[in-house]
Phi, psi and omega in degrees: 000313181290330176300311180292329175299323176300319177294321178300319177297322178303320180285315185289330185263002178288130176251086185211133180276336182277117183303326182281359180241009182271158176056224182284349179292333182263015183242137178301142184301327183292343181234012184298334182272352184307306186288347187269000189283314188245064182268329188306307187297332182278343182241349186285111179225151176292136187293336180261315187266341184077006181293140179293151177305125180300142181305320181300316179291320178300316179296322177294320177297319178298317180296323180293338181297335182272353178297124182060027182299324179298316179296318180293324177293319177298321178299314178294323177298319177299311180303312182295318182292317177300316179302308181297318180297314183292327183266355180234331185241335184294137179248106178302136181081001179281193184283342181251140176270170177297330179289327175297317178299312181299317179296318180298316178294320181299323180301332181263346187236007179235146176283317178257145179291151177288153172287146181303322182273006179296127178231049182304330181299332180297334180251005183272066187292340180308320187262354179247310184255345182265183182271006184271000184312127185052025177224011183298331179306331184293341179301309179285327179298323180296324178294319176299316179298327178301313181294319179296313179299317180299315179298318179293321178296320177298318180298313181293328178298321177290317182296314184268358180058015172051043181299318182296316181294324181296331176296319177292321177298317180299323180283341182098112185298334180264007180296137182300327179296321179291315181299327183277002179289335184276000000 
């Protein structure tokens, strides 16, 4: 949910008059997921008190993200591989159906076998009706770029000692004057 909220922010905060360049449409596919990764900590507040999410709970949520991470990574690998196979090697009207391609990929990317009647491709709109066609691989690549970018930003923050940011911190990051700068 918070991941998709990040995408919603990409659309709502775009200042662009050209419709084809707004939101995620104006972002390269390899980095389209960068801004959507860390939205929770910046918006999580108690509904009555307005208190920020406690660090302890945030850390538990972060730890829970790795539960079954291997299976989830295999699932994304399956999606990306099926996308690439269907858009680069599949021959419409040939001897193999799209479901044959998906089953072959599933054998290499799933711990449990697929059910014979599984038709996940019917709902995989990202690669047919969405803008990810032959670009679904970029979904996971963007997450890797997020970590690389974050590490580089941390390095530069140390090098430059983040003087500009400290001025905003001194003024108060939630101060209305700061919020109205954008």
